[in-house]
Residue frames relative to the residue before (quaternion, step in Angstrom):
aa qw qx qy qz dx dy dz
M 1.0000 0.0000 0.0000 0.0000 0.00 0.00 0.00
K 0.2219 -0.7942 0.5573 0.0965 3.56 -0.75 1.06
I 0.0316 -0.8203 0.5676 -0.0621 3.55 -0.65 1.21
A 0.1981 -0.7690 0.5984 0.1064 3.57 -1.03 0.84
I 0.1231 -0.7529 0.6426 0.0717 3.56 -1.13 0.78
I 0.0650 -0.7936 0.6049 0.0038 3.58 -0.63 1.15
D 0.3264 0.7161 -0.5425 0.2938 3.57 -0.33 1.27
D 0.3901 -0.7552 0.4782 0.2207 3.60 -0.84 0.94
L 0.6647 0.4663 -0.3084 0.4956 3.62 1.25 -0.06
V 0.4382 -0.7311 0.4588 0.2510 3.57 -0.61 1.14
E 0.6394 0.5312 -0.3426 0.4377 3.61 1.01 -0.72
C 0.6430 0.5086 -0.3218 0.4736 3.58 1.11 -0.64
R 0.6286 0.5192 -0.3308 0.4752 3.57 1.02 -0.76
N 0.6494 0.5202 -0.3104 0.4598 3.57 1.00 -0.84
A 0.6457 0.5280 -0.3195 0.4496 3.59 1.00 -0.84
I 0.6559 0.4972 -0.3071 0.4778 3.58 0.96 -0.87
Q 0.6555 0.5177 -0.3124 0.4524 3.56 0.93 -0.90
S 0.6395 0.5279 -0.3182 0.4595 3.59 0.99 -0.83
C 0.6628 0.4983 -0.2964 0.4739 3.59 0.97 -0.87
L 0.6299 0.5427 -0.3330 0.4447 3.58 1.03 -0.77
Y 0.6720 0.4856 -0.3011 0.4711 3.58 0.88 -0.92
R 0.6418 0.5176 -0.3213 0.4658 3.58 1.02 -0.78
F 0.6561 0.5235 -0.3056 0.4495 3.57 0.94 -0.91
F 0.7236 0.4432 -0.2637 0.4587 3.58 0.77 -1.00
S 0.6243 0.5264 -0.3491 0.4597 3.60 1.07 -0.60
K 0.6780 0.4778 -0.2780 0.4845 3.57 1.20 -0.54
H 0.8195 0.2874 -0.1145 0.4824 3.58 0.80 -1.00
Y 0.8023 0.1264 -0.0438 0.5817 3.61 1.06 -0.70
V 0.0610 -0.8700 0.4886 0.0258 3.54 0.71 1.15
E 0.6817 0.4835 -0.2900 0.4663 3.62 1.11 -0.60
E 0.5735 0.6256 -0.3663 0.3815 3.57 1.25 -0.34
F 0.2639 -0.7350 0.6020 0.1661 3.56 -0.89 0.95
I 0.0947 -0.8009 0.5890 0.0525 3.59 -0.79 0.96
H 0.1617 -0.7563 0.6304 0.0665 3.50 -1.04 0.93
I 0.0991 -0.8224 0.5601 0.0045 3.57 -0.53 1.21
E 0.0869 -0.7784 0.6206 0.0370 3.56 -0.94 0.95
E 0.2225 -0.7946 0.5568 0.0953 3.57 -0.92 0.94
F 0.0676 -0.7823 0.6191 0.0057 3.55 -1.12 0.82
I 0.3791 -0.7620 0.4884 0.1928 3.57 -0.94 0.90
S 0.7992 0.1088 -0.0779 0.5860 3.60 1.24 -0.06
G 0.6288 -0.5252 0.4112 0.3997 3.53 -1.28 0.32
E 0.6310 0.5424 -0.3277 0.4476 3.55 1.02 -0.82
D 0.6293 0.5453 -0.3199 0.4519 3.56 1.01 -0.88
F 0.6861 0.4802 -0.2788 0.4701 3.57 0.91 -0.93
L 0.6970 0.4992 -0.2862 0.4279 3.59 0.78 -1.02
S 0.5838 0.6016 -0.3727 0.3979 3.59 1.15 -0.50
I 0.7746 0.2893 -0.1709 0.5358 3.60 1.20 -0.46
F 0.4882 0.7125 -0.4114 0.2912 3.59 1.26 -0.26
R 0.0062 -0.7661 0.6426 -0.0137 3.54 -1.10 0.86
K 0.6192 -0.5582 0.4068 0.3735 3.56 -1.12 0.65
D 0.8488 0.1481 -0.1481 0.4854 3.56 -1.13 0.85
S 0.4926 0.6884 -0.4206 0.3265 3.60 1.17 0.35
Y 0.7681 0.2510 -0.1611 0.5666 3.62 1.26 -0.25
D 0.4297 -0.6906 0.5252 0.2503 3.54 -1.21 0.64
T 0.7844 -0.0269 0.0358 0.6186 3.60 1.14 -0.64
I 0.1174 -0.7843 0.6063 0.0598 3.58 -1.11 0.73
F 0.1934 -0.7460 0.6294 0.0992 3.55 -0.92 1.02
I 0.0496 -0.8213 0.5680 -0.0193 3.59 -0.79 1.03
D 0.3532 -0.7060 0.5740 0.2175 3.56 -0.88 0.97
Q 0.4799 -0.6941 0.4623 0.2724 3.57 -0.90 0.93
Y 0.7961 0.2490 -0.1078 0.5409 3.57 0.88 -0.99
M 0.1909 0.7626 -0.5930 0.1742 3.56 -0.49 1.24
D 0.5575 -0.5583 0.4765 0.3878 3.56 -1.20 0.42
G 0.7547 0.3038 -0.2462 0.5269 3.56 -0.97 0.79
L 0.8336 -0.1122 0.1169 0.5281 3.56 -0.92 -0.94
S 0.3997 -0.7243 0.5090 0.2378 3.59 -0.80 0.99
G 0.6818 -0.4803 0.3574 0.4204 3.55 -1.30 0.23
I 0.6575 0.5115 -0.3103 0.4580 3.58 0.94 -0.88
D 0.6740 0.4840 -0.3021 0.4692 3.59 0.89 -0.90
T 0.6088 0.5357 -0.3446 0.4730 3.58 1.09 -0.69
A 0.6637 0.5128 -0.2934 0.4588 3.57 0.95 -0.94
K 0.6253 0.5404 -0.3421 0.4471 3.59 1.00 -0.78
K 0.6746 0.4807 -0.2965 0.4754 3.58 0.97 -0.82
I 0.5992 0.5419 -0.3547 0.4706 3.58 1.12 -0.65
R 0.6884 0.4996 -0.2767 0.4471 3.56 0.90 -0.98
M 0.5605 0.5924 -0.3930 0.4247 3.59 1.16 -0.38
N 0.7646 0.3417 -0.1703 0.5193 3.58 1.19 -0.63
D 0.8012 0.1403 -0.0406 0.5803 3.57 1.09 -0.67
T 0.1892 -0.8323 0.5155 0.0764 3.58 -0.32 1.24
F 0.7308 0.4712 -0.2307 0.4367 3.58 1.21 -0.34
V 0.5524 0.6328 -0.4208 0.3425 3.63 1.01 -0.60
P 0.4535 -0.6967 0.4809 0.2787 3.65 -0.81 0.94
L 0.1393 -0.7791 0.6093 0.0489 3.56 -0.98 0.96
I 0.0544 -0.7828 0.6198 0.0109 3.58 -0.88 0.98
F 0.2579 -0.7884 0.5440 0.1260 3.56 -0.66 1.15
I 0.1506 -0.7443 0.6464 0.0745 3.54 -1.13 0.84
T 0.1585 0.8124 -0.5404 0.1513 3.60 -0.64 1.07
T 0.4886 -0.6535 0.4915 0.3043 3.56 -1.30 0.21
S 0.7792 0.2409 -0.1244 0.5651 3.58 1.26 -0.17
R 0.4173 -0.6948 0.5280 0.2535 3.56 -1.17 0.57
D 0.3599 0.7815 -0.4611 0.2172 3.59 1.29 0.01
H 0.7733 0.3323 -0.1756 0.5106 3.58 1.05 -0.72
A 0.2686 0.7959 -0.5077 0.1915 3.57 1.20 0.40
I 0.6412 0.5308 -0.3282 0.4465 3.58 0.99 -0.84
D 0.6114 0.5649 -0.3529 0.4272 3.60 1.03 -0.76
S 0.6270 0.5740 -0.3437 0.3992 3.56 1.04 -0.78
Y 0.5989 0.5694 -0.3648 0.4289 3.60 1.15 -0.50
Q 0.5646 0.6070 -0.3825 0.4081 3.59 1.18 -0.48
V 0.7525 0.3244 -0.1856 0.5423 3.56 1.15 -0.61
R 0.4707 -0.7103 0.4153 0.3186 3.56 1.28 0.45
A 0.0622 0.8181 -0.5620 0.1047 3.55 0.75 1.13
N 0.3521 -0.7600 0.5170 0.1764 3.56 -1.09 0.75
G 0.8075 0.0366 -0.0165 0.5885 3.56 1.27 -0.13
Y 0.1289 -0.7860 0.6037 0.0335 3.54 -1.26 0.51
L 0.0071 -0.8083 0.5872 -0.0416 3.58 -0.49 1.21
V 0.2451 -0.7729 0.5732 0.1185 3.57 -0.90 1.01
K 0.3861 -0.7173 0.5357 0.2224 3.58 -0.84 1.03
P 0.5879 -0.2718 -0.7615 0.0250 1.55 -1.91 1.61
F 0.2395 -0.7875 0.5540 0.1250 3.57 -0.76 1.00
S 0.4302 -0.6800 0.5323 0.2631 3.55 -1.20 0.59
Y 0.6263 -0.5091 0.4030 0.4314 3.55 -1.22 0.25
E 0.6198 0.5656 -0.3409 0.4240 3.58 1.01 -0.83
G 0.6629 0.4870 -0.3014 0.4822 3.58 0.99 -0.81
F 0.6262 0.5334 -0.3172 0.4719 3.55 1.06 -0.81
E 0.6571 0.5240 -0.3012 0.4505 3.56 0.91 -0.97
Q 0.6662 0.5081 -0.3057 0.4523 3.57 0.90 -0.91
T 0.6273 0.5421 -0.3294 0.4518 3.58 1.03 -0.79
L 0.7028 0.4518 -0.2746 0.4761 3.58 0.91 -0.87
L 0.6081 0.5361 -0.3621 0.4601 3.59 1.08 -0.59
L 0.6548 0.4995 -0.3065 0.4773 3.58 1.04 -0.77
L 0.5830 0.5904 -0.3612 0.4255 3.56 1.20 -0.55
N 0.2733 -0.8018 0.4867 0.2135 3.57 1.25 -0.51
M 0.1280 -0.8343 0.5355 0.0277 3.54 0.36 1.30
A 0.5874 0.5851 -0.3737 0.4159 3.58 1.10 -0.67
R 0.6392 0.5215 -0.3206 0.4655 3.58 1.04 -0.79
L 0.6459 0.5189 -0.3196 0.4598 3.57 0.99 -0.83
R 0.6598 0.5099 -0.3101 0.4566 3.56 0.93 -0.88
N 0.6537 0.5359 -0.3089 0.4360 3.57 1.04 -0.79
A 0.6949 0.4687 -0.2656 0.4764 3.57 1.22 -0.46
R 0.4482 0.7141 -0.4463 0.3000 3.60 1.22 0.03
Y 0.0135 -0.7972 0.6035 -0.0133 3.52 -1.17 0.60
I 0.3015 -0.6835 0.6135 0.2558 3.53 -1.34 0.14
C 0.2728 -0.7531 0.5777 0.1575 3.56 -1.20 0.48
I 0.0148 0.7915 -0.6080 0.0599 3.56 -0.69 1.15
Q 0.8368 -0.0930 0.0128 0.5393 3.54 -0.69 1.16
D 0.7049 -0.4900 0.2268 0.4600 3.55 0.92 1.09
E 0.5946 0.5341 -0.3748 0.4698 3.59 1.25 0.28
K 0.2577 -0.7829 0.5514 0.1289 3.58 -0.73 1.09
I 0.0620 -0.7892 0.6109 -0.0056 3.55 -0.94 1.00
L 0.3886 -0.7178 0.5296 0.2306 3.58 -0.68 1.10
L 0.5290 -0.6464 0.4442 0.3240 3.56 -0.95 0.87
R 0.6535 0.5313 -0.3242 0.4306 3.59 0.99 -0.77
E 0.6128 0.5518 -0.3415 0.4510 3.59 1.27 -0.30
I 0.6401 0.5656 -0.3181 0.4113 3.58 1.18 -0.56
L 0.2643 -0.7589 0.5800 0.1335 3.58 -0.82 1.06
W 0.7293 -0.2753 0.1954 0.5951 3.54 0.81 -1.06
C 0.2757 -0.7379 0.5928 0.1679 3.56 -1.33 0.28
D 0.0705 0.7887 -0.6096 0.0377 3.55 -1.08 0.67
V 0.4964 -0.6466 0.5006 0.2915 3.55 -1.38 -0.05
S 0.0063 0.7676 -0.6409 0.0056 3.54 -1.10 0.80
G 0.8138 -0.1003 0.0204 0.5720 3.56 -0.25 1.27
H 0.7859 -0.2426 0.2135 0.5272 3.56 -0.73 -1.11
Y 0.6301 0.5596 -0.3179 0.4345 3.58 1.29 0.09
T 0.2957 -0.6819 0.6360 0.2076 3.49 -1.27 0.61
Q 0.1732 -0.8051 0.5635 0.0650 3.56 -0.78 1.05
I 0.1167 -0.7619 0.6338 0.0643 3.56 -1.01 0.88
H 0.2118 -0.7841 0.5767 0.0883 3.55 -0.50 1.24
T 0.0770 -0.8373 0.5411 -0.0145 3.57 -0.62 1.14
L 0.6414 -0.5446 0.3958 0.3680 3.54 -1.31 0.37
Q 0.8293 0.2673 -0.0990 0.4806 3.57 0.76 -1.08
Y 0.7873 0.3779 -0.1608 0.4599 3.55 1.06 -0.74
G 0.5533 -0.6296 0.3957 0.3753 3.56 1.20 0.33
V 0.7175 -0.4053 0.3281 0.4619 3.54 -1.13 -0.70
L 0.1726 -0.7693 0.6103 0.0766 3.56 -0.76 1.10
R 0.1206 -0.8200 0.5588 0.0287 3.59 -0.72 1.06
Y 0.0385 -0.7981 0.6006 -0.0294 3.54 -0.92 0.98
R 0.3486 -0.7209 0.5581 0.2175 3.55 -0.96 0.85
I 0.4229 0.6498 -0.5051 0.3793 3.55 0.42 1.30
P 0.6205 -0.5415 0.3927 0.4093 3.62 -1.16 0.42
F 0.5536 -0.6161 0.4469 0.3379 3.56 -1.04 0.78
T 0.6120 0.5773 -0.3494 0.4125 3.58 1.05 -0.72
T 0.5698 0.5919 -0.3823 0.4229 3.60 1.15 -0.55
V 0.6978 0.4379 -0.2540 0.5068 3.56 0.94 -0.94
A 0.6268 0.5578 -0.3340 0.4295 3.57 0.99 -0.86
D 0.6430 0.5294 -0.3237 0.4489 3.59 0.96 -0.85
M 0.6468 0.5112 -0.3146 0.4706 3.59 1.07 -0.71
L 0.7505 0.4465 -0.2266 0.4314 3.55 0.76 -1.11
M 0.6814 0.5205 -0.3064 0.4133 3.59 0.92 -0.83
A 0.5180 0.6108 -0.4208 0.4260 3.57 1.30 0.04
Y 0.6946 0.4274 -0.2528 0.5205 3.58 1.31 -0.27
P 0.5372 -0.6954 0.3791 0.2901 3.60 -0.83 1.00
Q 0.6413 0.5584 -0.3406 0.4011 3.62 1.09 -0.50
F 0.6649 0.4867 -0.3137 0.4718 3.60 1.23 -0.19
L 0.0622 -0.8074 0.5857 -0.0349 3.54 -0.89 1.08
S 0.4012 -0.7075 0.5299 0.2400 3.55 -0.95 0.88
C 0.2911 -0.7671 0.5526 0.1463 3.57 -0.79 1.09
Y 0.7198 -0.2021 0.1459 0.6479 3.52 1.19 -0.75
K 0.7000 -0.4409 0.3175 0.4634 3.59 -1.22 0.11
G 0.8080 0.2203 -0.1831 0.5149 3.57 -0.56 1.16
C 0.7499 0.2906 -0.2223 0.5512 3.60 1.20 0.39
I 0.0046 0.7835 -0.6191 0.0540 3.56 -0.87 1.06
V 0.1599 -0.7992 0.5750 0.0719 3.58 -0.90 0.93
N 0.3923 -0.6796 0.5666 0.2513 3.55 -1.21 0.62
L 0.3521 -0.7795 0.4816 0.1909 3.59 -0.35 1.25
D 0.5782 0.5820 -0.3797 0.4275 3.60 1.16 -0.41
C 0.7006 0.4428 -0.2578 0.4966 3.57 1.25 -0.39
V 0.5415 0.6344 -0.3884 0.3918 3.59 1.31 0.03
E 0.3403 -0.7304 0.5620 0.1868 3.56 -1.00 0.93
Q 0.7523 -0.2442 0.1918 0.5811 3.55 0.95 -0.96
M 0.4755 -0.6113 0.5343 0.3388 3.53 -1.38 0.13
V 0.0125 -0.7823 0.6225 -0.0170 3.58 -0.98 0.91
D 0.8172 -0.1103 0.0190 0.5654 3.57 -0.46 1.25
L 0.7703 -0.2941 0.2386 0.5130 3.60 -0.59 -1.14
A 0.6516 0.4835 -0.3230 0.4871 3.56 0.99 0.82
F 0.3656 -0.6479 0.6120 0.2684 3.49 -1.35 0.41
L 0.2332 -0.7424 0.6114 0.1436 3.56 -0.85 1.00
L 0.2774 -0.7912 0.5267 0.1402 3.55 -0.56 1.19
K 0.6413 -0.5355 0.3923 0.3848 3.55 -1.28 0.37
T 0.6231 0.5309 -0.3286 0.4710 3.56 1.27 -0.32
G 0.5644 -0.5964 0.3810 0.4250 3.58 1.31 -0.22
E 0.5603 0.6023 -0.3842 0.4192 3.59 1.26 -0.21
R 0.3035 -0.7457 0.5677 0.1718 3.54 -1.25 0.48
V 0.1223 -0.7564 0.6391 0.0674 3.53 -1.11 0.80
L 0.3251 -0.7755 0.5153 0.1656 3.55 -0.53 1.22
F 0.0980 -0.7733 0.6187 0.0984 3.55 -1.22 0.45
S 0.6849 -0.5324 0.3360 0.3667 3.53 -1.29 0.45
K 0.4648 -0.6739 0.5039 0.2754 3.57 -0.90 0.97
R 0.6285 0.5589 -0.3266 0.4312 3.55 1.01 -0.83
D 0.7655 0.3511 -0.1797 0.5084 3.58 1.03 -0.80
R 0.2919 0.8112 -0.4801 0.1624 3.58 1.26 0.16
N 0.6741 0.5111 -0.3170 0.4289 3.60 0.77 -0.96
N 0.6855 0.4755 -0.2849 0.4720 3.57 0.92 -0.89
I 0.6426 0.5183 -0.3193 0.4652 3.59 1.00 -0.83
E 0.6518 0.5073 -0.3134 0.4686 3.59 0.95 -0.87
K 0.6370 0.5311 -0.3151 0.4614 3.56 1.03 -0.83
E 0.6796 0.4842 -0.2879 0.4699 3.61 0.91 -0.91
Y 0.6301 0.5419 -0.3266 0.4503 3.57 1.05 -0.77
H 0.7076 0.4440 -0.2672 0.4804 3.58 0.83 -0.95
R 0.6006 0.5458 -0.3601 0.4602 3.57 1.12 -0.58
Y 0.6509 0.5066 -0.3139 0.4703 3.57 1.00 -0.81
L 0.6433 0.5211 -0.3221 0.4592 3.59 0.96 -0.84
F 0.6370 0.5329 -0.3251 0.4523 3.58 0.98 -0.83
H 0.7083 0.4553 -0.2727 0.4655 3.58 0.79 -1.00
K 0.6190 0.5335 -0.3459 0.4610 3.58 1.07 -0.66
A 0.6593 0.4893 -0.3028 0.4839 3.59 0.97 -0.85
R 0.6302 0.5378 -0.3281 0.4539 3.57 1.03 -0.75
E 0.6399 0.5215 -0.3198 0.4650 3.57 0.99 -0.83
E 0.6676 0.5085 -0.3064 0.4494 3.57 0.91 -0.89
E 0.6576 0.5094 -0.3097 0.4606 3.59 1.10 -0.66
T 0.7280 0.4512 -0.2445 0.4546 3.57 1.03 -0.78
L 0.6670 0.4935 -0.3047 0.4677 3.61 1.23 -0.25
């Protein structure tokens, strides 16, 4: 999960970052989070691109471009990315509705308040909307059953669209997918989406669609261990949310 923190005070950025690590270690232990910090709205907007962040924290009061003005420019390019305002006053809370803010934290905030804000944000919904982009084609992660190689083509087997074939290196797709905990390498040239697995049977994953994805006998113990570890953490997340 890629998160941006826009705040001109280093101690505030550190506090948000600390709360984020605490939150994800408690609720989404398998989730890898990548946090980027920016000292101004101008600094952030100079590199911002649509769909490039899962959540953005914005300080209301900054030198130069204000938090609200920064948010307005973000919304001109990205109407869906969640925005959470961090401020010392509620005076501008109404302004935040103009940019469809998803949360509002008043400094100094407690971890409990921070946690509640992120729980209301519904991280599960954000994760369900994730996708990869290949040759300008967007594919939702939840649509992907497994990926493999056929000749010079990388194949992505999907729930609704059948087999999508691309003449690109398998490693290109693997690098995208392996950043997410639900994807597991079965052997060189094959990756399965564990969210689509019904159970393990002998040397194969039986998918919910009835299809089978084979995995390496040599790596069976490690694959079985990773599969059960993922199931445990997934069940733990569902219990804590």
